[in-house]
C-alpha positions as CSV (number, residue, x, y, z in Angstrom):
1,M,0.0,0.0,0.0
2,A,1.5,3.3,-1.1
3,P,1.7,5.9,1.8
4,L,-0.6,8.8,1.9
5,P,1.0,12.2,1.3
6,M,2.3,13.9,4.4
7,P,0.7,17.3,5.4
8,S,2.4,20.2,3.7
9,T,1.8,23.7,2.3
10,E,2.6,24.0,-1.4
11,P,4.3,27.1,-3.0
12,D,1.0,28.6,-4.2
13,G,-0.5,28.3,-0.6
14,S,-2.6,25.1,-1.3
15,A,-2.7,22.9,1.7
16,V,-2.2,19.1,1.6
17,L,-3.8,17.9,4.8
18,R,-5.0,14.7,6.5
19,V,-8.5,14.3,7.9
20,L,-9.4,11.5,10.2
21,S,-13.0,10.5,11.1
22,Y,-13.4,8.2,14.1
23,N,-16.2,7.0,16.3
24,I,-14.5,6.6,19.7
25,R,-17.4,5.2,21.8
26,S,-17.1,7.7,24.6
27,M,-13.5,6.6,25.2
28,R,-14.8,3.5,27.0
29,D,-12.2,1.2,25.5
30,D,-8.3,1.3,25.5
31,T,-7.6,5.0,25.3
32,A,-3.8,4.5,25.0
33,A,-4.5,2.4,21.9
34,L,-6.9,5.1,20.6
35,A,-4.2,7.8,21.0
36,R,-1.6,5.7,19.3
37,V,-3.9,5.2,16.3
38,I,-4.7,8.9,16.0
39,T,-1.0,9.9,16.4
40,A,0.2,7.4,13.8
41,C,-2.2,8.9,11.3
42,A,-0.7,12.4,11.7
43,P,-4.0,14.2,11.1
44,D,-4.5,17.9,10.7
45,L,-8.2,17.5,11.5
46,V,-9.9,14.8,13.6
47,L,-13.7,14.4,13.2
48,L,-14.8,12.5,16.3
49,Q,-18.1,10.8,17.0
50,E,-19.3,9.6,20.4
51,A,-16.8,11.9,22.1
52,P,-17.4,11.9,25.9
53,R,-20.4,14.1,26.7
54,F,-21.3,13.5,30.4
55,F,-19.3,13.6,33.6
56,R,-16.0,15.5,33.2
57,W,-16.2,15.1,29.4
58,R,-14.1,18.1,28.8
59,K,-11.2,16.7,30.8
60,K,-11.5,13.3,29.0
61,L,-11.4,14.9,25.6
62,A,-8.5,17.2,26.6
63,R,-6.5,14.2,27.7
64,L,-7.1,12.5,24.3
65,A,-6.1,15.6,22.4
66,S,-3.0,16.0,24.5
67,A,-2.0,12.3,24.1
68,S,-2.4,12.6,20.4
69,G,-0.5,15.9,20.0
70,L,-3.6,17.8,19.1
71,V,-5.9,20.5,20.6
72,I,-9.7,20.7,20.9
73,L,-11.4,22.7,18.2
74,S,-15.1,22.3,19.1
75,G,-17.8,19.9,20.1
76,G,-18.1,17.1,22.7
77,G,-21.0,17.4,25.2
78,T,-22.2,20.7,23.7
79,A,-22.7,19.0,20.3
80,A,-24.2,15.8,21.8
81,G,-21.1,13.7,20.8
82,P,-19.5,14.9,17.6
83,A,-16.2,16.8,18.2
84,L,-13.3,18.3,16.3
85,L,-9.6,18.2,17.1
86,C,-6.9,19.9,15.1
87,S,-3.1,20.2,14.8
88,L,-1.3,23.5,15.3
89,R,-1.2,23.9,11.6
90,A,-4.8,25.1,11.8
91,T,-5.7,28.7,12.5
92,V,-9.2,28.8,13.8
93,E,-11.6,31.4,12.3
94,R,-14.7,30.3,14.2
95,T,-16.5,27.3,15.7
96,E,-20.1,26.4,16.4
97,D,-21.8,23.5,18.1
98,V,-25.2,22.7,16.7
99,L,-28.0,20.6,18.3
100,L,-30.3,19.0,15.8
101,P,-34.1,18.6,16.4
102,I,-34.8,15.6,18.7
103,T,-37.2,12.8,18.1
104,P,-39.0,11.7,21.3
105,G,-37.4,8.5,22.6
106,E,-34.3,8.9,20.4
107,H,-30.8,10.1,21.3
108,R,-30.0,13.8,20.9
109,R,-27.8,14.4,17.8
110,G,-25.7,17.3,16.9
111,L,-22.9,18.7,14.6
112,A,-19.5,20.0,15.5
113,T,-18.5,22.7,13.0
114,A,-15.6,25.0,12.4
115,V,-14.0,27.2,9.8
116,V,-10.2,27.0,9.7
117,R,-7.2,28.2,7.7
118,I,-4.3,25.9,6.9
119,G,-1.6,27.3,4.8
120,G,-3.3,29.5,2.2
121,A,-6.5,27.4,2.3
122,R,-9.7,28.1,4.0
123,L,-12.0,25.2,4.9
124,G,-15.4,24.6,6.5
125,V,-15.4,21.4,8.6
126,V,-18.3,19.4,10.1
127,S,-18.4,16.2,12.2
128,C,-21.6,14.2,12.4
129,H,-23.2,11.1,13.9
130,L,-26.5,10.4,12.2
131,S,-29.6,8.7,13.6
132,L,-30.3,5.0,13.6
133,R,-33.9,5.8,12.3
134,P,-34.0,6.0,8.5
135,E,-36.4,8.9,8.2
136,E,-34.7,11.0,10.9
137,R,-31.3,10.1,9.4
138,Y,-32.4,11.4,5.9
139,E,-33.6,14.7,7.4
140,Q,-30.3,15.0,9.3
141,G,-28.4,14.5,6.1
142,G,-30.1,17.5,4.6
143,M,-29.4,19.5,7.7
144,L,-25.7,18.6,7.4
145,L,-25.6,19.8,3.8
146,D,-27.4,23.0,4.8
147,R,-24.9,23.6,7.6
148,L,-22.0,23.1,5.3
149,A,-23.4,25.7,2.9
150,A,-24.0,28.1,5.7
151,L,-20.4,28.0,6.7
152,G,-19.7,30.3,3.8
153,T,-16.5,28.7,2.6
154,E,-15.6,27.7,-0.9
155,H,-14.2,24.4,0.3
156,V,-15.6,22.0,2.8
157,V,-15.0,18.6,4.4
158,A,-17.5,16.5,6.5
159,G,-17.2,13.1,8.0
160,G,-18.8,10.8,10.5
161,D,-20.7,7.8,11.5
162,L,-23.6,7.7,9.1
163,N,-25.2,4.5,10.4
164,E,-25.9,3.6,6.8
165,R,-24.1,1.9,3.9
166,P,-23.3,3.7,0.6
167,D,-26.4,2.3,-1.1
168,G,-28.7,3.9,1.4
169,P,-30.7,7.1,0.6
170,T,-28.9,9.4,3.1
171,F,-25.5,8.3,2.1
172,R,-26.5,8.8,-1.6
173,R,-27.9,12.2,-0.7
174,L,-24.5,13.3,0.7
175,A,-22.5,11.7,-2.2
176,D,-24.7,13.5,-4.8
177,S,-23.6,16.9,-3.4
178,L,-20.1,16.0,-2.1
179,Q,-17.3,13.7,-3.1
180,D,-17.4,10.4,-1.2
181,C,-13.6,10.3,-0.6
182,W,-13.3,6.5,-0.6
183,A,-15.2,6.2,-3.9
184,T,-13.1,9.0,-5.4
185,A,-9.6,7.8,-4.4
186,P,-9.7,4.4,-2.6
187,W,-6.7,3.7,-0.3
188,G,-6.2,1.3,2.5
189,A,-9.3,-0.8,3.4
190,E,-13.0,0.0,2.8
191,H,-15.1,-1.5,5.6
192,T,-15.3,0.2,9.0
193,F,-17.6,-1.9,11.2
194,P,-17.2,-4.0,13.3
195,P,-13.4,-3.7,13.9
196,A,-12.8,-7.5,14.5
197,D,-14.4,-8.6,11.3
198,P,-15.4,-5.5,9.2
199,Y,-18.0,-6.1,6.5
200,Q,-19.8,-2.8,6.0
201,R,-18.8,0.8,5.4
202,I,-20.9,3.1,7.6
203,D,-18.3,5.7,8.3
204,A,-17.1,8.2,5.7
205,V,-15.3,11.4,4.8
206,F,-16.8,13.7,2.2
207,A,-15.2,16.7,0.5
208,G,-16.5,19.5,-1.6
209,K,-16.2,19.4,-5.3
210,G,-13.2,21.8,-5.4
211,V,-11.1,19.7,-3.1
212,E,-8.7,17.1,-4.6
213,V,-8.9,13.8,-2.9
214,L,-5.5,12.1,-2.8
215,G,-6.5,9.0,-1.0
216,C,-9.0,7.7,1.6
217,G,-9.7,4.6,3.6
218,V,-9.2,2.7,6.7
219,P,-5.5,2.9,7.6
220,L,-4.8,-0.8,7.9
221,G,-1.1,-1.3,7.2
222,H,-0.4,2.4,7.7
223,P,3.0,2.9,9.6
224,G,2.4,2.8,13.3
225,V,-1.2,1.6,13.1
226,T,-1.6,-2.0,14.3
227,G,-4.5,-4.3,14.1
228,T,-4.3,-4.9,17.8
229,D,-4.6,-1.2,18.5
230,L,-7.5,-0.8,16.0
231,R,-9.5,-3.6,17.7
232,A,-8.7,-2.3,21.2
233,A,-9.4,1.4,20.7
234,T,-13.1,1.4,20.0
235,D,-15.9,-0.4,18.1
236,H,-15.4,1.3,14.7
237,L,-12.4,1.6,12.4
238,P,-11.2,5.1,11.5
239,V,-11.3,6.6,8.0
240,L,-8.2,8.6,7.0
241,A,-8.2,11.0,4.0
242,A,-5.5,13.0,2.4
243,L,-6.8,16.1,0.6
244,R,-5.4,19.0,-1.4
245,V,-7.3,22.2,-0.7
246,P,-6.6,25.1,-3.0
247,A,-5.5,28.4,-1.6
248,V,-8.1,31.2,-1.4
249,N,-7.9,33.8,-4.1
């Protein structure tokens, strides 16, 4: 497996960056293994789902960020689970945690959002964890697209646990408007769940049409990422994407 490009800033200001999307199951598993996986992927942006959101959630998320060489960007308990971490390459323009309408009897869902600058590029970012209910999930997919548009950036990236395979209506709705990064430039492995014997792709990274996808997939075989750590870290496999984002004019 060819390695993904390392993060860099090109002479014209375009940013080559790595984006990692990861459902971490409230850090209830092996947090040292989780931090090792994240660190080995060398991400500029980490889109988390099921980040800690109850007792002392901020301290738990801060510990994970510190152990991974990153800082907290947004989300966590205030976004009902989705969160964003970033490297020091990112200059933060603004952040917002968004709570989605709740269906009685269902879990509260939300979006962690941010606008960042990396190199000469400006990027809108959203992490999501969509509903288990098909009808609610489809509505949330539309809200995700609306939120990306409302960020007001030419280039966007979104990722998360969709709770749906690529042939589902919500996944297709997102892929019709954005690039499904795995389908655009497959790299690594495809399936994300469950980690011991993955057979379905329900986690994904999407990029706006103007972003060049250099590679995307589960980082099996990536230097420093072991199967033992992936199975111990949480109940999903991560999705790692390398993107080239043009500089703003």
